[in-house]
C-alpha positions as CSV (number, residue, x, y, z in Angstrom):
1,M,0.0,0.0,0.0
2,H,1.1,3.5,-0.7
3,R,2.1,6.0,2.1
4,I,-0.3,8.7,3.2
5,P,1.6,11.9,4.0
6,A,-1.0,13.1,6.5
7,L,-0.9,9.8,8.4
8,D,2.9,9.9,8.5
9,W,2.8,13.5,9.7
10,I,0.4,12.9,12.6
11,I,1.7,9.5,13.7
12,D,5.4,10.6,13.6
13,Y,4.5,13.5,15.9
14,L,2.5,11.4,18.3
15,E,5.2,8.7,18.5
16,K,8.1,11.1,18.9
17,G,6.2,12.7,21.8
18,N,5.3,9.3,23.2
19,I,1.6,10.4,23.0
20,P,-0.9,7.6,23.4
21,Y,-3.5,7.3,20.6
22,L,-6.1,4.9,19.1
23,I,-6.9,4.7,15.4
24,C,-10.6,4.3,14.9
25,G,-13.1,5.0,12.0
26,G,-12.5,4.0,8.4
27,L,-8.7,3.6,8.8
28,A,-9.2,1.1,11.6
29,A,-11.8,-0.7,9.5
30,Q,-9.3,-1.0,6.7
31,A,-6.8,-2.5,9.1
32,Y,-9.4,-5.3,9.8
33,G,-10.3,-5.9,6.1
34,S,-12.8,-3.2,5.0
35,K,-12.2,-2.3,1.3
36,R,-13.9,1.1,1.6
37,Q,-11.9,4.1,0.3
38,L,-10.5,6.1,3.2
39,A,-12.4,9.3,3.7
40,D,-10.4,10.7,6.6
41,I,-8.1,9.7,9.4
42,D,-9.8,9.4,12.8
43,L,-8.1,8.9,16.1
44,Y,-8.4,9.6,19.8
45,V,-5.9,11.0,22.2
46,P,-5.9,11.8,26.0
47,D,-7.7,15.1,26.6
48,Q,-4.8,16.8,28.3
49,L,-2.7,16.6,25.1
50,I,-5.2,17.8,22.5
51,N,-4.1,21.5,22.8
52,Q,-0.5,20.5,22.4
53,I,-1.3,18.5,19.3
54,S,-3.4,21.4,18.0
55,Y,-0.6,23.9,18.5
56,M,1.8,21.6,16.7
57,G,-0.4,21.5,13.6
58,K,-1.8,25.0,13.9
59,D,-1.0,25.8,10.3
60,Y,-3.4,23.0,9.2
61,V,-6.3,23.4,11.7
62,T,-9.7,23.7,10.1
63,F,-11.7,23.2,13.3
64,G,-11.1,23.4,17.0
65,P,-10.0,22.2,19.3
66,A,-13.6,22.7,20.4
67,H,-16.6,20.9,21.8
68,H,-19.0,19.7,19.1
69,I,-22.4,18.0,19.3
70,G,-23.6,16.4,16.1
71,E,-25.9,13.6,15.1
72,K,-23.6,10.8,16.2
73,W,-20.8,12.4,18.4
74,D,-20.6,14.7,21.4
75,L,-17.0,15.4,22.0
76,T,-14.1,17.8,21.8
77,Y,-11.9,17.4,18.8
78,V,-9.6,19.2,16.4
79,Q,-9.6,18.8,12.6
80,F,-6.6,19.3,10.3
81,N,-6.4,19.4,6.6
82,Y,-2.9,18.2,5.7
83,I,-2.1,17.9,2.0
84,D,-5.8,17.6,1.2
85,Q,-6.3,14.8,3.7
86,I,-8.6,15.4,6.7
87,V,-7.3,14.3,10.1
88,E,-9.7,14.3,13.0
89,I,-8.4,13.9,16.6
90,G,-10.9,13.4,19.3
91,S,-10.4,13.8,23.0
92,D,-11.2,10.9,25.3
93,K,-12.8,13.2,28.0
94,E,-16.6,13.2,28.1
95,C,-16.7,11.5,24.6
96,K,-20.1,10.3,23.8
97,I,-21.6,8.6,20.8
98,Y,-25.2,8.2,19.9
99,D,-26.2,4.6,20.1
100,S,-28.6,3.9,17.2
101,I,-29.7,0.6,18.8
102,S,-30.8,2.0,22.2
103,K,-31.6,5.5,20.8
104,S,-29.5,7.1,23.5
105,W,-26.2,8.8,24.1
106,C,-23.6,6.6,25.7
107,Q,-20.2,7.4,27.2
108,K,-17.3,6.1,25.1
109,K,-14.6,4.7,27.4
110,L,-11.2,4.6,25.8
111,D,-8.3,2.6,27.1
112,F,-5.0,3.6,25.3
113,K,-3.3,0.5,26.6
114,K,-5.7,-1.7,24.7
115,Y,-5.0,-1.8,21.0
116,Q,-3.7,-4.0,18.2
117,L,-0.4,-3.0,16.5
118,L,-1.2,-3.4,12.9
119,S,0.6,-2.6,9.7
120,L,-1.2,-0.3,7.2
121,Y,0.0,2.2,4.6
122,G,3.6,1.2,5.3
123,R,3.7,1.7,9.0
124,Q,2.7,0.1,12.4
125,L,-0.4,1.7,13.9
126,R,-2.1,1.4,17.3
127,V,-5.6,0.4,16.1
128,M,-8.7,0.1,18.3
129,E,-9.2,-3.6,19.2
130,K,-11.5,-5.3,16.7
131,D,-14.3,-6.2,19.1
132,E,-14.3,-2.7,20.4
133,L,-14.4,-1.3,16.9
134,I,-17.3,-3.6,15.9
135,T,-19.3,-2.5,18.9
136,Y,-18.5,1.2,18.2
137,K,-19.5,0.9,14.5
138,R,-22.7,-1.1,15.3
139,K,-23.8,1.6,17.8
140,L,-23.2,4.4,15.3
141,G,-25.2,2.4,12.9
142,R,-24.6,4.4,9.8
143,Q,-24.6,2.5,6.5
144,V,-20.9,3.0,6.0
145,D,-20.2,1.6,9.5
146,L,-22.4,-1.5,8.9
147,E,-20.7,-2.1,5.6
148,D,-17.3,-1.9,7.3
149,V,-18.2,-4.4,9.9
150,S,-19.6,-6.8,7.2
151,Q,-16.2,-6.8,5.5
152,F,-14.0,-7.5,8.6
153,V,-12.0,-10.7,8.4
């Protein structure tokens, strides 16, 4: 697989700073077998580090860091656009997702020590564990999430 400059940019920074992170979303889905084209790079970091990360990438910030409540997420995050690739980094503090099964908001608990180290786009990445990602995507319940889960190996 080819390299993605935005992925190298953010992961190099996080790893040099020994910053815990978890890859989620479509990139994590690809790591487990989804064939869907990558829309953006999604990951979570500890809340106390989100301002530091935002400052590092200040030239590429397109949103935040700020609190956002949308249809599916209630969280603080920062969005970057690095060489035409969107990178969204969410805080682990008070992170909620809308559970489309129970029709209610639920707290998303993240454990940065629980991940799978998987190779994707030419590098090793800390990817949300498969069972956790399946639960996460089923709760979100969007068509794209359900398609991802159906393709996991």
